[in-house]
C-alpha positions as CSV (number, residue, x, y, z in Angstrom):
1,M,0.0,0.0,0.0
2,R,1.7,3.2,-1.2
3,I,1.3,6.4,0.8
4,Y,-0.5,8.0,-2.2
5,S,-3.2,5.3,-2.1
6,G,-6.7,6.8,-1.7
7,V,-6.9,6.1,2.0
8,P,-3.9,3.9,3.0
9,G,-5.0,0.8,5.0
10,Y,-8.7,1.1,4.1
11,E,-8.8,0.0,0.5
12,F,-10.7,-3.2,-0.4
13,D,-8.4,-6.2,-0.9
14,K,-10.2,-9.3,-2.1
15,E,-7.2,-11.5,-1.1
16,T,-7.9,-10.7,2.6
17,D,-11.3,-9.1,2.8
18,F,-13.2,-12.1,1.4
19,D,-12.0,-14.0,4.5
20,I,-14.1,-11.6,6.6
21,S,-17.2,-11.8,4.4
22,P,-17.9,-13.4,1.0
23,Y,-20.0,-10.3,0.1
24,W,-19.2,-6.6,0.3
25,F,-22.1,-4.2,-0.6
26,Q,-21.6,-0.7,-2.0
27,D,-23.0,2.0,0.3
28,V,-24.9,3.5,-2.6
29,A,-27.1,5.6,-0.3
30,H,-24.0,7.7,0.7
31,S,-21.4,7.3,-2.0
32,V,-23.1,8.0,-5.3
33,H,-20.1,10.2,-6.1
34,A,-16.5,9.3,-5.3
35,W,-15.5,10.5,-1.9
36,T,-12.4,12.6,-1.3
37,P,-9.7,10.8,0.7
38,M,-10.2,12.9,3.8
39,F,-14.0,12.3,3.9
40,G,-13.5,8.6,3.0
41,W,-11.2,8.2,6.0
42,F,-13.7,9.7,8.3
43,W,-16.7,7.7,7.0
44,V,-15.0,4.3,6.8
45,N,-13.3,4.7,10.1
46,F,-16.2,5.8,12.1
47,C,-19.1,4.2,10.2
48,R,-17.4,0.9,11.0
49,H,-16.7,1.8,14.6
50,G,-20.2,3.3,15.2
51,M,-22.0,0.3,13.7
52,Q,-20.0,-2.1,15.8
53,Y,-20.4,0.1,18.9
54,G,-24.2,0.4,18.5
55,A,-24.7,-3.3,17.8
56,E,-22.7,-4.3,20.8
57,K,-24.3,-1.7,23.2
58,L,-27.8,-3.0,22.2
59,S,-26.6,-6.6,21.9
60,L,-28.4,-7.1,18.6
61,P,-29.2,-10.8,18.5
62,T,-28.2,-11.4,14.8
63,L,-25.6,-8.7,14.1
64,R,-22.3,-7.3,15.5
65,G,-22.3,-4.3,13.1
66,W,-20.3,-3.7,9.9
67,D,-16.8,-3.8,8.6
68,C,-16.1,-1.1,6.0
69,R,-13.7,-0.6,3.1
70,L,-13.1,1.8,0.2
71,K,-12.9,0.9,-3.4
72,D,-12.2,3.6,-6.0
73,G,-13.6,6.3,-3.7
74,R,-16.8,4.6,-2.8
75,G,-17.7,2.9,0.5
76,Y,-18.4,-0.8,0.9
77,F,-19.6,-2.7,3.9
78,A,-19.9,-6.3,5.1
79,P,-22.4,-7.2,7.9
80,L,-20.8,-9.1,10.8
81,I,-23.5,-11.7,11.2
82,V,-23.9,-13.7,14.4
83,K,-24.1,-17.3,13.3
84,D,-23.9,-19.3,16.5
85,A,-27.4,-20.2,17.8
86,D,-26.4,-20.1,21.5
87,E,-24.8,-16.7,21.0
88,R,-27.9,-15.4,19.3
89,K,-30.0,-16.6,22.2
90,A,-27.8,-15.0,24.8
91,R,-27.7,-11.7,22.9
92,E,-31.5,-11.7,22.5
93,E,-31.9,-11.9,26.3
94,R,-29.6,-8.9,26.7
95,F,-31.3,-7.0,23.9
96,R,-34.7,-7.3,25.6
97,V,-33.2,-5.2,28.4
98,A,-31.2,-2.8,26.3
99,I,-34.1,-1.8,24.1
100,K,-36.3,-0.7,27.0
101,P,-35.1,3.0,27.1
102,F,-36.2,3.3,23.4
103,I,-39.6,2.1,24.3
104,Q,-40.0,4.1,27.5
105,D,-38.8,7.6,26.3
106,F,-37.0,7.7,23.0
107,K,-37.6,11.5,22.6
108,R,-35.9,12.3,25.9
109,M,-32.9,10.2,24.9
110,W,-32.6,12.1,21.7
111,D,-33.0,15.5,23.3
112,C,-30.3,14.8,25.9
113,Y,-27.8,13.7,23.3
114,L,-28.5,16.7,21.1
115,E,-27.7,19.0,24.0
116,E,-24.4,17.1,24.4
117,I,-23.3,17.0,20.8
118,T,-24.3,20.5,19.9
119,G,-22.3,21.7,22.9
120,R,-19.3,19.9,21.5
121,Y,-19.8,21.6,18.1
122,E,-19.9,25.0,19.9
123,D,-16.6,24.1,21.7
124,L,-15.0,23.4,18.4
125,K,-16.2,26.7,16.9
126,R,-14.6,28.8,19.7
127,L,-11.1,28.5,18.2
128,D,-10.2,31.4,15.8
129,L,-8.7,29.3,13.1
130,N,-6.8,32.2,11.5
131,A,-5.2,33.4,14.7
132,A,-4.4,29.9,16.1
133,T,-0.9,28.5,16.3
134,N,-0.2,25.4,14.2
135,S,-0.3,23.2,17.4
136,Q,-3.7,24.7,18.3
137,L,-5.0,23.9,14.8
138,L,-3.8,20.3,15.2
139,R,-5.5,20.0,18.6
140,N,-8.7,21.4,17.2
141,F,-8.5,18.8,14.4
142,E,-8.0,16.0,16.9
143,E,-10.9,17.2,18.9
144,T,-13.0,17.2,15.8
145,I,-12.0,13.6,15.1
146,D,-13.0,12.7,18.7
147,T,-16.3,14.5,18.3
148,C,-17.0,12.7,15.1
149,R,-16.2,9.4,16.8
150,S,-18.7,10.2,19.6
151,M,-21.3,11.3,17.1
152,W,-21.1,8.0,15.3
153,E,-21.3,6.0,18.5
154,F,-24.5,7.6,19.6
155,R,-25.9,7.9,16.1
156,M,-25.6,4.2,15.5
157,Y,-26.8,3.2,19.0
158,M,-29.9,5.3,18.4
159,M,-30.3,4.2,14.8
160,Y,-30.0,0.5,15.5
161,G,-32.4,0.8,18.4
162,V,-35.2,2.6,16.7
163,Y,-34.7,1.0,13.3
164,T,-34.7,-2.5,14.8
165,G,-38.1,-1.5,16.2
166,F,-39.2,-0.6,12.7
167,V,-38.1,-4.1,11.4
168,L,-39.8,-5.9,14.3
169,F,-43.0,-3.9,13.7
170,E,-42.9,-4.8,10.0
171,Q,-42.5,-8.5,10.9
172,M,-45.5,-8.3,13.1
173,A,-47.5,-6.4,10.5
174,K,-46.7,-9.1,8.0
175,E,-47.8,-11.8,10.4
176,L,-51.0,-10.2,11.7
177,L,-52.1,-7.8,8.8
178,H,-50.4,-9.3,5.8
179,I,-48.8,-5.9,4.9
180,D,-45.2,-4.8,4.7
181,D,-43.3,-1.4,4.4
182,T,-44.3,-1.1,0.7
183,S,-48.1,-1.2,1.5
184,P,-50.2,1.9,1.4
185,Q,-51.8,1.0,4.7
186,F,-48.3,0.6,6.3
187,H,-47.4,4.1,4.9
188,K,-50.4,5.6,6.5
189,L,-49.3,4.3,9.9
190,I,-45.9,5.8,9.9
191,R,-46.3,9.3,8.5
192,G,-47.5,12.7,9.7
193,F,-44.5,13.7,11.9
194,D,-42.6,17.0,11.9
195,N,-38.8,17.2,12.3
196,K,-36.0,19.8,12.3
197,S,-35.2,19.4,8.6
198,F,-38.8,20.3,7.7
199,Q,-38.7,23.2,10.1
200,V,-35.6,24.6,8.4
201,D,-37.3,24.4,5.0
202,K,-40.4,26.1,6.4
203,A,-38.3,29.0,7.7
204,L,-36.7,29.3,4.3
205,F,-40.1,29.5,2.6
206,E,-41.2,32.1,5.2
207,L,-38.2,34.2,4.2
208,G,-39.5,34.1,0.7
209,Q,-42.9,35.3,1.9
210,S,-41.2,38.1,3.8
211,A,-39.4,39.2,0.6
212,R,-42.9,39.4,-1.1
213,D,-44.3,41.4,1.8
214,M,-41.3,43.8,1.7
215,N,-41.8,44.3,-2.1
216,L,-38.4,42.8,-2.8
217,K,-39.7,40.1,-5.2
218,E,-38.7,41.9,-8.4
219,V,-35.4,43.0,-7.0
220,I,-34.4,39.5,-6.1
221,L,-35.6,37.9,-9.3
222,S,-33.8,40.4,-11.5
223,T,-30.5,40.1,-9.7
224,R,-27.8,37.5,-10.2
225,T,-27.5,35.3,-7.1
226,A,-23.9,36.3,-6.6
227,D,-25.0,40.0,-6.4
228,I,-28.2,39.7,-4.3
229,R,-26.5,40.7,-1.0
230,S,-24.9,43.8,-2.4
231,V,-28.0,44.9,-4.2
232,L,-30.3,44.4,-1.2
233,E,-27.9,46.3,1.1
234,S,-29.0,49.5,-0.8
235,A,-32.6,48.6,-1.6
236,Q,-35.6,49.8,0.4
237,N,-36.3,47.1,3.0
238,G,-33.3,45.2,1.9
239,P,-31.3,45.6,5.1
240,R,-34.3,44.4,7.1
241,F,-34.6,41.3,4.9
242,L,-30.8,40.6,5.2
243,K,-31.0,40.8,8.9
244,A,-33.7,38.1,9.0
245,F,-31.8,36.1,6.4
246,D,-28.5,36.2,8.4
247,A,-30.3,35.2,11.6
248,F,-31.7,32.2,9.8
249,I,-28.3,31.2,8.5
250,D,-26.7,31.6,11.9
251,A,-29.4,29.8,13.9
252,E,-30.7,27.2,11.5
253,A,-29.0,26.4,8.3
254,G,-25.5,27.7,8.1
255,W,-24.0,24.2,8.2
256,R,-26.0,22.8,5.3
257,M,-24.0,21.6,2.3
258,E,-25.1,20.4,-1.1
259,R,-23.9,16.9,-0.4
260,M,-24.6,15.5,3.1
261,T,-21.8,12.9,2.8
262,E,-18.8,14.9,1.7
263,I,-16.8,17.9,2.9
264,N,-15.4,19.4,-0.3
265,L,-18.4,21.8,-1.0
266,P,-19.0,25.0,0.9
267,T,-21.4,25.3,3.7
268,W,-24.2,27.9,3.6
269,F,-22.1,30.0,6.0
270,E,-19.4,30.2,3.4
271,D,-21.7,30.6,0.4
272,P,-25.4,31.2,1.0
273,S,-26.1,31.0,-2.8
274,P,-28.2,27.8,-2.4
275,A,-30.5,29.5,0.1
276,Y,-30.9,32.5,-2.1
277,N,-31.6,30.2,-5.1
278,I,-34.4,28.5,-3.1
279,I,-35.9,31.8,-2.3
280,K,-35.7,32.9,-5.9
281,M,-37.3,29.6,-7.0
282,D,-40.2,30.1,-4.5
283,L,-40.7,33.7,-5.7
284,E,-40.7,32.8,-9.4
285,K,-42.8,29.6,-9.2
286,E,-45.0,30.5,-6.3
287,I,-44.2,27.1,-4.6
288,G,-45.5,28.0,-1.2
289,Y,-45.2,25.8,1.8
290,N,-48.1,23.4,2.0
291,L,-46.6,20.7,4.3
292,D,-48.4,22.0,7.5
293,E,-51.8,21.7,5.9
294,E,-50.9,18.3,4.3
295,R,-49.7,17.1,7.6
296,K,-53.0,17.8,9.3
297,K,-54.8,15.6,6.8
298,I,-52.1,12.9,7.0
299,Q,-52.2,12.9,10.8
300,A,-56.0,12.5,10.8
301,E,-55.7,9.7,8.3
302,R,-53.0,8.1,10.5
303,I,-55.1,8.2,13.6
304,T,-58.0,6.7,11.8
305,T,-55.8,3.9,10.4
306,E,-54.3,3.2,13.8
307,K,-57.7,2.6,15.3
308,E,-58.8,0.4,12.4
309,V,-55.7,-1.7,12.6
310,L,-55.6,-2.1,16.4
311,E,-59.2,-3.4,16.3
312,K,-57.9,-6.2,14.1
313,I,-55.2,-7.2,16.6
314,S,-56.0,-9.7,19.4
315,Q,-56.0,-8.3,22.9
316,E,-53.1,-10.5,23.8
317,K,-50.9,-9.0,21.1
318,R,-52.2,-5.5,20.9
319,G,-50.0,-4.0,23.6
320,W,-46.7,-5.1,22.0
321,F,-48.0,-4.2,18.5
322,A,-48.8,-0.7,19.7
323,T,-45.3,-0.4,21.3
324,L,-43.5,-1.5,18.1
325,L,-45.8,0.8,16.1
326,K,-44.6,3.8,18.2
327,L,-40.9,2.8,17.6
328,A,-41.6,2.5,13.8
329,Q,-43.2,6.0,13.8
330,N,-40.2,7.4,15.6
331,S,-37.9,6.0,12.8
332,A,-39.1,8.4,10.1
333,W,-38.8,11.7,12.0
334,F,-35.5,10.6,13.7
335,S,-34.0,9.7,10.3
336,E,-34.5,13.2,9.0
337,E,-33.6,14.9,12.2
338,Q,-30.3,13.0,12.7
339,N,-29.3,14.0,9.1
340,H,-29.7,17.6,10.1
341,Y,-27.9,17.5,13.5
342,L,-25.4,14.7,12.9
343,N,-24.6,14.1,9.3
344,L,-24.6,17.7,8.0
345,Y,-23.5,19.5,11.2
346,A,-20.7,17.0,12.1
347,H,-19.4,17.0,8.5
348,A,-19.4,20.8,8.4
349,M,-17.2,20.7,11.6
350,I,-14.7,18.4,9.8
351,R,-14.7,20.8,6.9
352,R,-14.2,23.8,9.1
353,S,-11.2,22.4,11.0
354,A,-9.7,20.8,7.9
355,L,-9.9,24.1,6.0
356,G,-8.2,25.9,8.9
357,L,-5.2,23.5,8.4
358,G,-5.5,23.8,4.6
359,R,-5.1,27.6,4.6
360,R,-2.1,27.2,6.9
361,F,-0.5,24.5,4.8
362,A,-1.1,26.5,1.6
363,K,0.5,29.6,3.1
364,A,3.5,27.5,4.2
365,G,3.9,26.1,0.7
366,A,3.1,22.4,1.6
367,I,0.1,22.4,-0.7
368,D,-1.1,24.7,-3.5
369,G,-4.6,25.6,-2.2
370,A,-6.6,25.2,1.0
371,D,-9.0,22.7,-0.7
372,D,-6.0,20.4,-1.3
373,I,-6.3,19.4,2.3
374,F,-9.3,17.1,1.4
375,F,-6.8,14.9,-0.5
376,L,-4.8,14.3,2.7
377,V,-5.7,12.0,5.6
378,P,-5.2,12.5,9.3
379,D,-1.8,10.7,9.4
380,D,-0.5,13.1,6.7
381,I,-1.7,16.0,8.7
382,R,-0.2,14.7,12.0
383,R,3.1,14.1,10.2
384,V,3.6,17.7,9.0
385,G,1.1,19.8,11.0
386,V,3.5,21.5,13.4
387,N,6.0,22.5,10.7
388,P,4.2,22.5,7.4
389,D,6.8,24.8,5.8
390,M,9.3,21.9,6.0
391,F,7.3,19.5,3.8
392,N,6.0,19.2,0.2
393,L,2.7,17.3,0.1
394,R,2.0,18.1,-3.6
395,P,3.0,14.7,-5.0
396,I,0.5,13.0,-2.7
397,V,-2.2,15.5,-3.4
398,E,-1.7,15.4,-7.2
399,R,-1.8,11.6,-7.4
400,R,-4.9,11.2,-5.1
401,K,-6.7,14.1,-6.9
402,A,-6.1,12.5,-10.3
403,D,-7.4,9.1,-9.0
404,W,-10.5,10.8,-7.5
405,K,-11.4,12.7,-10.7
406,R,-11.1,9.4,-12.6
407,W,-13.1,7.4,-10.1
408,D,-15.9,10.0,-10.0
409,K,-16.5,9.6,-13.7
410,K,-17.2,5.9,-13.5
411,R,-19.7,3.6,-11.7
412,N,-18.7,1.0,-9.2
413,D,-19.9,-2.5,-9.0
414,P,-22.8,-2.6,-6.5
415,I,-21.5,-5.7,-4.8
416,F,-18.3,-7.7,-4.6
417,I,-18.9,-11.5,-4.3
418,K,-16.5,-14.2,-3.6
419,D,-16.2,-17.0,-6.1
420,G,-18.7,-19.8,-5.3
421,F,-21.4,-17.3,-3.9
422,S,-24.2,-15.6,-5.7
423,V,-26.2,-12.3,-5.4
424,E,-29.1,-14.4,-4.0
425,D,-26.8,-15.7,-1.3
426,A,-25.8,-12.2,-0.5
427,M,-29.4,-10.9,-0.2
428,K,-30.4,-13.9,1.9
429,A,-27.5,-13.1,4.3
430,I,-28.8,-9.5,4.6
431,A,-32.3,-10.7,5.3
432,D,-31.1,-13.3,7.8
433,S,-29.0,-10.7,9.6
434,L,-32.1,-8.5,10.2
435,D,-29.7,-5.5,9.8
436,P,-32.2,-2.6,9.9
437,V,-29.8,-0.1,8.4
438,A,-28.9,-2.3,5.4
439,M,-32.5,-3.3,4.9
440,K,-34.2,0.0,5.4
441,V,-31.6,2.7,4.5
442,V,-28.7,1.5,2.4
443,I,-29.8,-1.5,0.2
444,G,-33.6,-1.8,0.5
445,T,-35.8,-4.3,-1.2
446,M,-35.0,-5.7,-4.6
447,P,-37.7,-5.0,-7.2
448,A,-39.8,-7.9,-8.4
449,T,-40.3,-8.2,-12.1
450,R,-43.9,-8.6,-13.4
451,P,-43.8,-9.1,-17.2
452,E,-47.5,-9.5,-17.5
453,L,-48.0,-5.8,-16.5
454,K,-45.8,-4.5,-19.3
455,I,-44.0,-2.2,-16.8
456,D,-41.2,-0.1,-18.4
457,L,-39.2,0.4,-15.1
458,F,-39.5,-1.8,-12.1
459,G,-38.9,-0.5,-8.6
460,V,-40.2,-0.7,-5.0
461,S,-42.8,1.5,-3.4
462,G,-41.5,4.1,-1.1
463,S,-44.7,6.2,-0.9
464,S,-48.0,5.1,-2.3
465,G,-50.2,6.9,-4.8
466,I,-50.4,7.4,-8.6
467,A,-49.2,10.3,-10.7
468,E,-48.6,11.3,-14.3
469,G,-46.2,14.0,-15.3
470,I,-43.2,15.1,-17.2
471,V,-39.8,13.7,-16.3
472,K,-37.0,16.0,-15.0
473,V,-33.7,14.2,-14.3
474,V,-31.9,16.0,-11.6
475,R,-28.4,15.1,-10.2
476,T,-27.4,18.3,-8.5
477,E,-29.0,21.4,-7.0
478,A,-27.9,23.4,-10.0
479,E,-30.6,21.6,-12.0
480,F,-33.5,22.5,-9.7
481,A,-34.5,25.5,-11.8
482,K,-35.8,23.3,-14.6
483,V,-38.3,21.6,-12.4
484,Q,-41.9,22.8,-12.8
485,K,-45.1,22.2,-10.9
486,G,-46.3,18.6,-11.3
487,D,-43.1,17.2,-12.7
488,I,-41.8,13.8,-11.9
489,L,-38.3,14.1,-10.3
490,V,-35.8,11.4,-11.4
491,A,-32.6,11.3,-9.4
492,P,-29.9,8.9,-8.2
493,M,-31.1,9.6,-4.7
494,T,-32.3,12.7,-2.8
495,M,-30.9,14.5,0.2
496,P,-32.2,16.7,3.0
497,N,-31.4,19.9,1.2
498,W,-33.7,18.8,-1.6
499,T,-36.7,18.7,0.6
500,H,-38.1,22.1,-0.5
501,I,-38.5,21.0,-4.1
502,F,-41.0,18.2,-3.1
503,S,-43.6,20.9,-2.8
504,L,-43.5,21.2,-6.6
505,L,-43.4,17.5,-7.5
506,G,-46.1,15.1,-8.7
507,G,-43.9,12.2,-7.9
508,V,-40.3,10.9,-7.4
509,I,-38.3,8.1,-9.0
510,V,-34.8,7.2,-7.6
511,D,-32.2,4.8,-8.6
512,R,-31.6,3.6,-5.1
513,G,-33.5,3.9,-1.9
514,A,-35.3,2.1,1.0
515,S,-38.2,2.8,3.2
516,L,-36.2,5.0,5.6
517,S,-34.3,6.8,3.0
518,H,-34.9,10.5,2.4
519,A,-37.0,10.3,-0.8
520,A,-39.4,7.8,0.8
521,I,-39.8,9.6,4.1
522,V,-40.4,13.0,2.5
523,G,-42.6,11.7,-0.3
524,R,-44.9,10.1,2.3
525,E,-45.1,13.4,4.3
526,F,-45.9,15.4,1.1
527,G,-48.4,12.8,0.0
528,I,-46.8,12.1,-3.4
529,P,-45.8,8.7,-4.8
530,V,-42.2,7.5,-4.7
531,V,-40.7,4.6,-6.6
532,M,-37.2,3.6,-5.5
533,N,-34.5,1.0,-6.3
534,T,-35.1,1.3,-10.0
535,F,-31.3,1.1,-10.4
536,D,-31.4,2.6,-13.9
537,G,-34.1,5.3,-13.7
538,T,-31.6,8.1,-14.5
539,K,-30.3,6.1,-17.5
540,V,-33.7,5.0,-19.0
541,L,-35.6,8.2,-18.4
542,R,-34.9,11.6,-20.0
543,D,-36.1,15.1,-19.6
544,G,-39.5,15.7,-21.3
545,M,-40.7,12.1,-21.2
546,K,-44.2,11.6,-19.9
547,V,-44.6,8.8,-17.4
548,R,-47.2,7.2,-15.2
549,L,-45.8,6.6,-11.8
550,D,-47.6,3.9,-9.6
551,G,-46.3,4.2,-6.1
552,N,-48.6,1.4,-4.9
553,M,-46.8,-1.3,-6.8
554,G,-43.5,0.3,-7.5
555,A,-43.9,0.7,-11.2
556,V,-43.1,3.3,-13.9
557,F,-44.9,3.3,-17.3
558,I,-43.5,5.4,-20.2
559,A,-46.2,7.1,-22.4
560,K,-46.0,5.8,-26.0
561,N,-45.3,9.3,-27.2
562,G,-43.1,10.0,-24.2
C-alpha cells in the first residue's frame, strides 16, 4: 500500500477481505459520487466503529455491526453476522433489556444527546482558526476527530435501536395484517410527523414570503444570485430582509451543504447562494409551503388507520403491537432529524477544522490551495502539522486528486462477491441478519419483475399513490431551476437539502433507496408517490418524457409518445 493510495490501509483487498465476508455491498445511499480521501477516511473509520459500537451496546441478536472498506472512492460494507445459535439466544436476552429505554422515552434520549453533541460543536467553533498556532489547529482537528467518533457511537446506537423497532413492527404487521413497508396502509401508519429538517425548510419559505411582503420580489428575481446581497444592502427594506436572512443562517441552516456525505463543497455559512436560489425559485414559481396543511390531513388519516388496525389485533398481542408501532413511527422523523444535526453538522465541523489547516498548509507552501487538504488523511496532517513549511505534500495530493477525478466519472460494482457465492446468497444473508440499516436505508428491497403488466421500469414502493407527469432528471442542486409544478423528479437519490422541491413535484423516481431513505420519508409526508430502487431510472428516463408513476406497486410506465 503506497502512501498516495486513496486512503492507505482502508482500500478493499479481495485477497484478505473475502476471508471476513464473501459479500461486500456498496453503500450506494451515501457514496453515489466518489469521496475525497479525507472524507473517505472519516466515513469508513467511524461508520465501521459506530456500527459495531451500536450493535454491541444493544446486543443485537443477529448482528455485530459492519466492517467497511473503500474501493475507487466509494464505500463498501460487510455485515458481521452472528451465526452461532447459542450466542444469538444470549444476545437476545440482553437485547430485551437494552431496548427498554427506546420504548420508555425515545424522545428524551434524543434530546439529551442533542444537547451534548451541539455543545461539542460550539466548543470546536470557539477557536479562531486564522489566529491559532499550528499546534492549536492540530489540537482542534484531533478534537474534531473525537467529536465525530462520539457522534457515530450515539448515532448508530440510536439508529440501530429505533430502526430495529421498525423491522420488528414490519414483521408483526406481515404476520397479523399481511402488509409490509411497501403497503399503502403501512405508509399511513408511519407518516405525519414533523422534524427539524422540515422546520428549516419552512423557515426558508417564510423568508420568501417576507421578501414578497417587503416588495423585494422583483429586486431578487432580477438580480444575479452572486449579487443579491450587495443589491439588497442598498434597496428599500433590503437591510431588514438581510438581517432576518442572516439570523436564519446563523441559527438554523449555516451548516447545510449540497452533499450530506462529503466535505469538499461550501457550507451555507461560506456561500449562501443555495439558500438565495431556493428563495428565488419560490418567488418565481409560487411554490408556497403546504406541508403543514398536508400534515394535518395525514395525521388525521394516520389516527383513523391506527384505530382500524388495532381493532384487528387480538387483545393478547395489541400492547406489543402498539409499542412497536410507536418505535416505527419514531424512525421516520428521527432519520431526517439526525441527518440535520449529525450528518450535516458534524461533517461541516470536519470541513471547518480541515480548511483551517488547509489555509495554513497552503500559506506554508506544503500544498497549493486550502482545498487540497481534502486529498490528505489525518496521518498526513499529523506528520507535518507543526512545521508544514518543512514539507512538500503536492505529489501525494496530485496523485490522489487524479485518481479521485477518474473514479468520480465511473460507476462502481454494487457488490463484490467471492467465487462460489451468488447475489441471491448475499441478499439472503442481509435478510437473515435483520440488519435494519442495510435493509431500510442502504440496500432496501430488490424490485420484483412482473412481465404480464408491461412495466417499463421496475422499482419498489417508497410512498403510495399514482401520478402522471413530465420527467425531469436532476443530479445536483444546479438543476433545480428546470423543475416545474407537477413534474416527476428522477434522481440517483435525494438528500435533506432537496426537501423544499418536493412541494413542486407530482412524484419521485430514484435509482436507489429504501423505506427509511430521504426520498421515501419526505414523499410520504408530502403525500406524493415515490418509486425507488429502479437502479437505472436516471439512465432510462430523459427530460421531457411523460410517465405514469404507480407508487402502490413500485412501477413506472412510459407514455407511448413520451
